[in-house]
C-alpha positions in Angstrom: 0.0 0.0 0.0 1.3 3.5 -0.9 2.6 5.6 2.0 0.4 8.5 0.9 -2.7 6.5 1.2 -1.6 5.3 4.7 -0.7 8.8 5.7 -4.2 10.0 4.6 -6.0 7.4 6.6 -3.8 8.1 9.7 -4.4 11.9 9.3 -8.2 11.2 9.3 -7.9 9.0 12.4 -5.8 11.6 14.3 -8.1 14.4 13.4 -11.1 12.3 14.5 -9.6 11.2 17.8 -8.4 14.8 18.6 -11.7 16.2 17.3 -9.7 18.7 15.2 -10.5 18.4 11.5 -8.1 21.3 10.7 -5.1 19.8 12.4 -2.1 19.9 10.1 -0.6 16.4 10.2 2.3 15.3 8.1 5.1 12.7 8.4 7.2 15.0 10.7 4.3 15.6 13.1 4.9 14.6 16.7 2.3 14.1 19.5 3.7 17.2 21.2 2.8 19.3 18.1 -0.9 18.8 18.5 -3.0 19.9 21.4 -4.9 17.0 23.0 -2.5 14.3 21.8 -1.8 12.9 25.2 -1.2 9.3 26.3 -5.0 8.4 26.3 -5.4 9.9 22.8 -2.3 8.0 21.7 -3.8 4.7 22.8 -7.0 5.6 20.9 -5.1 6.6 17.8 -3.0 3.4 17.8 -6.1 1.2 18.4 -8.0 2.8 15.5 -5.0 2.5 13.2 -4.7 -1.2 14.1 -8.4 -1.7 13.4 -8.4 0.3 10.1 -5.5 -1.7 8.7 -6.2 -5.1 10.4 -2.8 -5.2 12.1 -1.3 -5.3 15.6 1.7 -3.5 16.9 4.1 -4.9 19.4 5.2 -2.9 22.5 8.6 -2.6 20.9 7.1 -1.0 17.7 5.0 1.3 19.8 8.0 2.7 21.6 9.5 3.8 18.2 6.5 5.9 17.2 8.1 9.3 17.7 6.5 10.8 14.6 3.6 10.2 12.3 6.1 9.1 9.6 7.4 6.3 11.9 3.8 5.1 12.3 3.3 5.2 8.5 6.5 3.2 8.0 5.4 0.6 10.5 1.9 0.3 8.9 3.5 0.0 5.5 5.8 -2.8 6.6 2.8 -4.8 8.1 0.4 -4.4 5.1 3.0 -5.0 2.4 
């Protein structure tokens, strides 16, 4: 699956969880960049991403999610 498609779906999920449709989300975006992206929101975002793509992340993978781009990369590896 193309990384742009994955990024688009992740953008929608993050915007939905944070209830901020105008949030500017790109591959360099970090949780600290967006108001409301706290630990609880992070769990909800990851859960929705797993559900959307039919995948599961290990704790080791989750610890590497420092940017949206890292999440996109992890999803792409699992769905390819």
